[in-house]
C-alpha positions as CSV (number, residue, x, y, z in Angstrom):
1,M,-138.3,26.4,-158.8
2,D,-141.0,26.2,-156.1
3,D,-143.2,28.6,-158.0
4,V,-143.2,26.3,-161.0
5,V,-144.1,23.3,-158.9
6,A,-146.8,25.2,-157.1
7,R,-148.2,26.4,-160.4
8,A,-148.2,22.9,-161.7
9,L,-150.0,21.6,-158.6
10,A,-152.5,24.4,-158.8
11,L,-153.3,23.6,-162.5
12,A,-153.4,19.8,-162.0
13,S,-156.8,18.1,-162.0
14,E,-157.4,14.9,-160.1
15,S,-159.8,12.1,-160.7
16,F,-160.3,9.0,-158.5
17,V,-160.7,5.6,-159.9
18,T,-161.0,2.1,-158.4
19,A,-157.6,0.5,-158.0
20,S,-156.4,-3.0,-158.1
21,G,-154.1,-4.4,-155.5
22,P,-154.3,-4.3,-151.7
23,G,-157.5,-3.4,-150.0
24,G,-159.5,-6.7,-149.8
25,Q,-163.2,-6.4,-150.4
26,N,-163.0,-2.6,-150.0
27,V,-161.0,-2.4,-153.3
28,N,-164.1,-2.9,-155.4
29,K,-166.2,-0.3,-153.6
30,V,-163.8,2.6,-153.0
31,A,-162.1,4.7,-155.7
32,S,-158.8,5.0,-154.0
33,A,-156.4,5.4,-157.0
34,V,-155.6,8.9,-158.2
35,Q,-155.0,10.1,-161.7
36,L,-153.3,13.4,-161.7
37,R,-153.3,15.3,-165.0
38,V,-151.5,18.5,-165.8
39,N,-151.0,20.2,-169.2
40,I,-147.4,21.1,-169.8
41,Y,-148.3,24.0,-172.2
42,Q,-150.1,25.8,-169.3
43,L,-147.0,25.7,-167.2
44,R,-145.2,28.3,-169.4
45,L,-141.8,26.8,-169.0
46,A,-138.6,27.9,-170.6
47,P,-138.0,26.0,-173.9
48,E,-135.0,24.0,-172.5
49,V,-136.9,23.0,-169.4
50,F,-140.0,22.2,-171.5
51,H,-138.0,19.8,-173.7
52,R,-136.3,18.1,-170.7
53,L,-139.7,17.6,-169.1
54,K,-141.1,16.1,-172.3
55,G,-138.2,13.6,-172.3
56,L,-138.5,12.8,-168.7
57,A,-142.3,12.3,-168.9
58,G,-141.9,9.7,-171.6
59,S,-145.0,7.5,-172.0
60,R,-146.9,9.5,-169.3
61,L,-147.2,12.4,-171.8
62,S,-150.3,12.4,-174.0
63,A,-150.5,13.8,-177.5
64,R,-152.4,16.8,-176.2
65,G,-149.6,17.7,-173.8
66,D,-151.1,16.2,-170.6
67,I,-148.8,14.5,-168.1
68,L,-150.8,11.7,-166.5
69,I,-149.6,10.3,-163.2
70,D,-151.4,7.3,-161.9
71,A,-151.0,6.7,-158.2
72,R,-152.4,3.4,-156.7
73,R,-149.6,2.3,-154.4
74,F,-151.5,2.9,-151.1
75,R,-154.9,1.9,-149.8
76,T,-156.3,5.4,-149.1
77,Q,-157.2,8.2,-151.4
78,E,-155.2,10.7,-149.3
79,A,-152.0,8.7,-149.4
80,N,-152.3,8.1,-153.2
81,R,-153.1,11.8,-153.7
82,A,-150.0,12.9,-151.8
83,D,-147.9,10.3,-153.7
84,A,-149.1,11.6,-157.1
85,R,-148.4,15.2,-156.1
86,E,-144.9,14.3,-154.9
87,R,-144.1,12.4,-158.1
88,L,-145.3,15.3,-160.2
89,A,-143.2,17.7,-158.1
90,A,-140.1,15.5,-158.4
91,L,-140.6,15.2,-162.2
92,I,-140.7,19.0,-162.6
93,A,-137.8,19.6,-160.2
94,E,-135.7,17.1,-162.2
95,A,-136.6,18.9,-165.4
96,L,-135.6,22.3,-163.9
97,V,-132.0,21.1,-163.2
98,A,-129.8,21.8,-166.2
99,P,-127.3,18.9,-166.9
100,K,-123.7,19.7,-166.5
101,T,-121.9,20.4,-169.8
102,R,-119.2,18.0,-170.6
103,A,-115.7,19.4,-171.0
104,K,-113.7,18.0,-173.9
105,S,-110.7,16.0,-172.8
106,R,-107.4,16.6,-174.5
107,V,-104.6,14.1,-175.0
108,N,-101.0,15.4,-174.6
109,R,-98.3,14.7,-177.2
110,V,-96.9,11.6,-175.3
111,G,-100.4,10.1,-175.1
112,K,-100.9,10.6,-178.8
113,T,-97.6,9.0,-179.8
114,A,-98.3,6.0,-177.4
115,R,-101.7,5.5,-179.0
116,L,-100.3,5.7,-182.5
117,A,-97.5,3.2,-181.6
118,G,-100.1,0.8,-180.2
119,K,-102.2,1.1,-183.4
120,K,-99.1,0.5,-185.5
121,A,-98.2,-2.6,-183.5
122,R,-101.7,-4.0,-183.8
123,G,-101.7,-3.3,-187.5
124,T,-98.4,-5.2,-187.9
125,V,-99.8,-8.2,-186.0
126,K,-102.9,-8.2,-188.3
127,A,-100.8,-7.8,-191.4
128,N,-98.6,-10.8,-190.5
129,R,-101.7,-13.0,-190.4
130,G,-102.7,-14.9,-193.6
131,K,-101.6,-17.7,-195.8
132,V,-98.2,-19.2,-195.0
133,E,-96.0,-19.9,-198.0
134,W,-93.9,-23.0,-197.6
């Protein structure tokens, strides 16, 4: 798991852009927001992990297969850079965890007969509705 995250962080490219939000007059001068971009095809993931990652990435995934993470929560480049890297690591770590398979539940004989009796009673109630003949 750690090797996949480390490989993703090594392959990721960062660009810095001016951010909106907190920062005062400094916000127009300093490029503090970080755009982290990594191509999921270069990660060489197993097919099931690849599909989970595609689903989790959602609108952050481009048509070329790049995941784009935009971090502009903090005022400094370093904090936004660390935030973007943490979010990418969390996304990949979540994709690596396989969901638990659901076990089919089985109803016993008593439960089946009770369910069918309830359905029969409800059907009788509905059948008795309608026009009343005087």
